[in-house]
C-alpha positions as CSV (number, residue, x, y, z in Angstrom):
1,X,9.7,-13.2,-71.0
2,X,8.2,-9.7,-70.3
3,X,10.0,-7.9,-67.5
4,X,9.6,-4.8,-65.9
5,X,10.4,-2.6,-62.9
6,X,7.4,-1.4,-60.8
7,X,6.8,1.2,-58.0
8,X,5.5,-0.4,-54.8
9,X,4.3,1.5,-51.8
10,X,8.1,0.5,-50.2
11,X,10.3,0.6,-53.1
12,X,10.8,-0.6,-56.9
13,X,10.8,-4.2,-57.6
14,X,12.0,-6.2,-60.5
15,X,9.0,-8.2,-62.1
16,X,8.1,-10.8,-64.7
17,X,4.6,-10.9,-66.3
18,X,3.0,-14.5,-65.8
19,X,-0.3,-14.8,-66.9
20,X,-2.3,-11.7,-65.3
21,X,0.1,-11.1,-62.5
22,X,3.7,-9.8,-62.0
23,X,6.2,-12.0,-60.2
24,X,8.9,-10.6,-57.9
25,X,12.2,-11.5,-59.1
26,X,14.2,-10.9,-55.8
27,X,15.8,-7.5,-57.0
28,X,14.8,-4.0,-56.5
29,X,14.9,-3.0,-60.4
30,X,15.8,-4.6,-63.7
31,X,19.3,-2.8,-63.7
32,X,20.4,-4.9,-60.3
33,X,18.8,-8.1,-62.1
34,X,20.5,-7.8,-65.3
35,X,24.0,-7.3,-63.4
36,X,23.7,-10.7,-62.7
37,X,25.2,-13.2,-65.1
38,X,22.5,-15.7,-64.6
39,X,19.6,-13.2,-64.7
40,X,17.9,-15.1,-67.3
41,X,17.9,-18.4,-65.2
42,X,16.8,-16.5,-62.0
43,X,13.8,-14.8,-64.0
44,X,12.8,-18.2,-65.5
45,X,12.8,-19.8,-62.2
46,X,10.7,-17.3,-60.3
47,X,7.0,-18.5,-60.9
48,X,3.8,-18.4,-59.0
49,X,3.9,-22.0,-58.4
50,X,7.7,-21.1,-56.7
51,X,6.0,-19.3,-53.9
52,X,7.4,-15.5,-55.2
53,X,5.5,-12.8,-54.1
54,X,3.2,-11.2,-56.9
55,X,1.3,-8.1,-57.7
56,X,-1.5,-7.1,-59.7
57,X,-0.9,-6.1,-63.5
58,X,-4.1,-3.8,-63.1
59,X,-2.8,-0.7,-61.7
60,X,0.8,-1.5,-61.7
61,X,2.8,1.6,-61.5
62,X,5.7,1.3,-64.0
63,X,9.0,2.9,-63.4
64,X,11.5,3.4,-66.2
65,X,12.2,-0.3,-67.5
66,X,15.8,0.1,-66.0
67,X,15.8,3.2,-63.8
68,X,19.5,4.2,-63.6
69,X,21.1,3.0,-66.8
70,X,25.2,3.8,-66.8
71,X,24.4,5.1,-70.3
72,X,21.5,5.7,-72.8
73,X,22.8,6.2,-76.3
74,X,20.4,7.3,-79.2
75,X,20.4,6.9,-82.6
76,X,19.2,9.7,-84.9
77,X,18.3,9.3,-88.6
78,X,17.8,5.5,-88.9
79,X,14.5,5.3,-90.9
80,X,14.7,6.6,-94.6
81,X,11.5,8.2,-94.6
82,X,12.2,10.3,-91.7
83,X,15.7,11.1,-93.1
84,X,14.0,12.5,-95.9
85,X,11.3,14.4,-94.1
86,X,13.9,16.3,-92.1
87,X,15.8,17.1,-95.4
88,X,18.8,15.1,-94.7
89,X,21.2,12.8,-96.8
90,X,21.2,9.0,-95.6
91,X,24.1,8.5,-93.3
92,X,27.0,6.3,-93.7
93,X,27.4,5.7,-90.0
94,X,24.9,6.1,-87.1
95,X,24.3,9.4,-85.5
96,X,24.6,9.1,-81.9
97,X,23.5,11.5,-78.9
98,X,23.4,10.8,-75.2
99,X,20.5,10.9,-72.5
100,X,21.0,10.5,-68.7
101,X,19.1,8.4,-66.3
102,X,17.3,11.8,-65.0
103,X,15.7,12.1,-68.5
104,X,13.6,8.9,-68.0
105,X,10.2,8.5,-66.7
106,X,7.5,5.6,-66.5
107,X,5.6,4.2,-69.3
108,X,2.5,5.9,-68.0
109,X,3.6,8.7,-66.3
110,X,2.6,12.4,-67.2
111,X,5.2,14.3,-69.2
112,X,5.7,17.9,-68.6
113,X,5.9,20.5,-71.2
114,X,8.4,22.9,-70.3
115,X,7.5,26.6,-69.8
116,X,10.5,27.3,-71.7
117,X,9.2,25.6,-75.0
118,X,6.4,25.9,-77.6
119,X,7.9,23.1,-79.7
120,X,7.3,19.9,-78.0
121,X,7.3,16.9,-80.3
122,X,7.1,13.2,-80.2
123,X,9.3,10.3,-81.3
124,X,8.4,6.5,-81.0
125,X,11.5,4.4,-80.7
126,X,12.6,0.6,-80.6
127,X,15.1,0.4,-77.5
128,X,17.7,-2.4,-77.3
129,X,18.5,-3.5,-73.7
130,X,22.0,-4.7,-72.9
131,X,22.2,-8.0,-71.1
132,X,25.9,-8.4,-70.3
133,X,29.1,-6.4,-70.5
134,X,30.3,-6.1,-73.9
135,X,33.1,-4.1,-75.7
136,X,34.3,-4.0,-79.2
137,X,31.8,-6.8,-79.9
138,X,31.7,-9.1,-82.9
139,X,28.3,-9.6,-84.7
140,X,27.8,-12.9,-82.7
141,X,28.8,-11.2,-79.3
142,X,26.8,-8.2,-80.1
143,X,23.6,-10.4,-80.6
144,X,24.3,-12.4,-77.5
145,X,24.6,-9.2,-75.4
146,X,20.9,-8.0,-76.3
147,X,18.7,-9.2,-73.4
148,X,15.6,-7.5,-75.1
149,X,13.5,-4.7,-76.4
150,X,11.5,-2.1,-74.9
151,X,9.5,1.2,-76.1
152,X,10.7,4.8,-75.6
153,X,9.0,7.9,-76.5
154,X,12.0,10.4,-77.3
155,X,10.1,13.5,-76.4
156,X,11.9,16.3,-78.0
157,X,12.2,20.0,-77.4
158,X,12.7,21.2,-80.8
159,X,13.5,24.8,-80.4
160,X,16.1,24.2,-78.0
161,X,17.5,20.9,-80.2
162,X,18.2,23.0,-83.2
163,X,19.8,26.2,-81.3
164,X,23.0,24.6,-82.3
165,X,24.3,21.8,-84.7
166,X,24.5,19.4,-81.6
167,X,20.8,17.9,-80.5
168,X,21.6,17.1,-77.0
169,X,20.0,20.2,-75.3
170,X,16.8,19.3,-76.8
171,X,16.8,15.9,-75.5
172,X,17.7,15.6,-72.0
173,X,15.1,17.6,-70.2
174,X,14.1,16.1,-66.8
175,X,11.5,13.1,-66.7
176,X,10.7,13.7,-70.4
177,X,11.5,10.3,-71.8
178,X,9.0,7.4,-71.1
179,X,10.6,3.9,-71.3
180,X,8.8,0.7,-70.8
181,X,6.6,-0.8,-69.7
182,X,8.3,-4.3,-70.3
183,X,11.7,-5.5,-71.3
184,X,10.8,-8.2,-73.9
185,X,13.2,-11.2,-74.5
186,X,14.0,-11.6,-78.0
187,X,12.6,-15.1,-78.4
188,X,9.2,-13.6,-78.2
189,X,9.6,-11.0,-81.1
190,X,11.2,-12.5,-83.8
191,X,15.0,-12.4,-82.5
192,X,17.6,-9.9,-82.3
193,X,16.7,-8.2,-85.6
194,X,12.8,-7.9,-85.2
195,X,10.5,-6.7,-87.6
196,X,7.8,-5.1,-85.4
197,X,5.1,-2.5,-86.5
198,X,5.6,0.9,-84.6
199,X,3.1,3.6,-84.1
200,X,2.5,7.0,-82.5
201,X,-1.0,8.4,-82.0
202,X,-1.9,11.7,-80.5
203,X,-5.4,11.6,-79.0
204,X,-6.2,9.1,-81.0
205,X,-4.8,10.4,-84.1
206,X,-2.1,8.2,-86.1
207,X,1.1,10.3,-86.3
208,X,3.7,7.8,-87.0
209,X,3.6,4.3,-88.5
210,X,6.4,2.1,-89.6
211,X,8.3,-1.3,-89.3
212,X,11.6,-1.9,-87.4
213,X,12.5,-4.1,-90.2
214,X,13.4,-1.0,-92.2
215,X,15.9,0.3,-90.0
216,X,19.1,1.3,-91.7
217,X,21.3,0.4,-88.9
218,X,19.7,-2.6,-87.1
219,X,20.1,-3.5,-83.3
220,X,22.7,-5.9,-83.6
221,X,25.1,-3.5,-85.7
222,X,24.3,-0.6,-83.1
223,X,25.6,-2.9,-80.4
224,X,28.9,-3.7,-82.5
225,X,29.1,0.2,-83.3
226,X,28.4,1.7,-80.0
227,X,30.7,-1.0,-78.0
228,X,33.5,0.0,-80.3
229,X,33.5,3.5,-78.7
230,X,32.5,2.9,-75.2
231,X,31.8,-0.2,-73.2
232,X,28.2,-1.2,-72.7
233,X,27.0,-2.6,-69.2
234,X,24.1,-4.7,-68.5
235,X,20.8,-2.5,-68.2
236,X,22.4,0.2,-70.8
237,X,19.8,1.5,-73.3
238,X,20.3,2.1,-77.1
239,X,17.4,4.0,-78.8
240,X,17.3,2.9,-82.4
241,X,15.6,5.9,-83.8
242,X,12.4,7.2,-84.9
243,X,10.2,7.0,-88.1
244,X,8.5,9.5,-90.2
245,X,5.5,11.6,-89.0
246,X,7.3,13.8,-86.2
247,X,5.4,17.0,-85.7
248,X,8.4,19.0,-86.5
249,X,8.5,17.9,-90.1
250,X,4.8,18.4,-90.8
251,X,3.3,21.3,-93.1
252,X,2.3,23.1,-90.9
253,X,4.3,22.0,-88.2
254,X,2.4,20.6,-84.9
255,X,3.5,20.4,-81.4
256,X,2.3,19.2,-78.0
257,X,0.6,22.2,-76.2
258,X,-0.4,20.2,-73.0
259,X,-3.6,18.3,-72.2
260,X,-2.8,15.6,-75.3
261,X,-2.6,12.0,-74.5
262,X,0.3,10.6,-76.5
263,X,0.6,6.6,-77.2
264,X,4.0,5.2,-78.6
265,X,3.5,1.6,-79.2
266,X,5.6,-1.3,-80.6
267,X,4.1,-4.7,-81.8
268,X,4.8,-7.4,-79.2
269,X,6.3,-4.9,-76.8
270,X,3.5,-2.6,-75.2
271,X,3.0,0.9,-75.2
272,X,4.0,4.1,-73.4
273,X,0.6,5.9,-72.7
274,X,1.4,9.6,-71.5
275,X,-0.6,12.6,-71.1
276,X,1.3,15.9,-71.6
277,X,0.9,18.5,-68.8
278,X,1.9,22.1,-68.9
279,X,4.8,23.0,-66.6
280,X,4.6,26.0,-64.4
């Protein structure tokens, strides 16, 4: 299944893609849907034939796939070529940092370049969406807790990120992180350890290209690791890291100045397509 949260004139709605329409799932967003233990059965049963309300895919206004997750955990340094381009050693454990719900924005929303930076960068990432509560998960429990996957552009304010040895201040700017458009269940993409092509283009030029099959720490391991530290709730997001090709690591460095169209895409999941606009 492909599930999403869309904005309508009245409110947000959780929907499922069926053929060329979006079927209303009876919940205001995917966060509230995933909080129900029987979310998968509910989503499967709601169809055009069942009489559920529908919306056009064309022109749909996608909200962040989960608008208010209780936590967003991001993983740095998870593709070997990106680690090498950033001049770091291969890590023994996942490198974690947080984002917040206010950081998220829709898959097709404009992204503001903050006036405080001239070092705005792109990062395509596979995101794990958690589908059930889990703590100190075994491998089987971690696999069962994965509701599906989505796309993120971890837009990074590099000069602020590297002001200190901690990265968070470069990663949490308001409405800076597109995520979506769909949550795609594992059965559609080869399971809970998918091998999917990932890419970033800026104004049509390919900047990043890799495959999620090369992740050092795969989605199941990440759910195990993070759930050992903190409980994971339905709708929580784990961003699994970005491949080589970020602007900061290029020679010369390349940053987003405003006016560019950035497309972060993952095979089978869809794409975030965002215009960069200059902040006041």
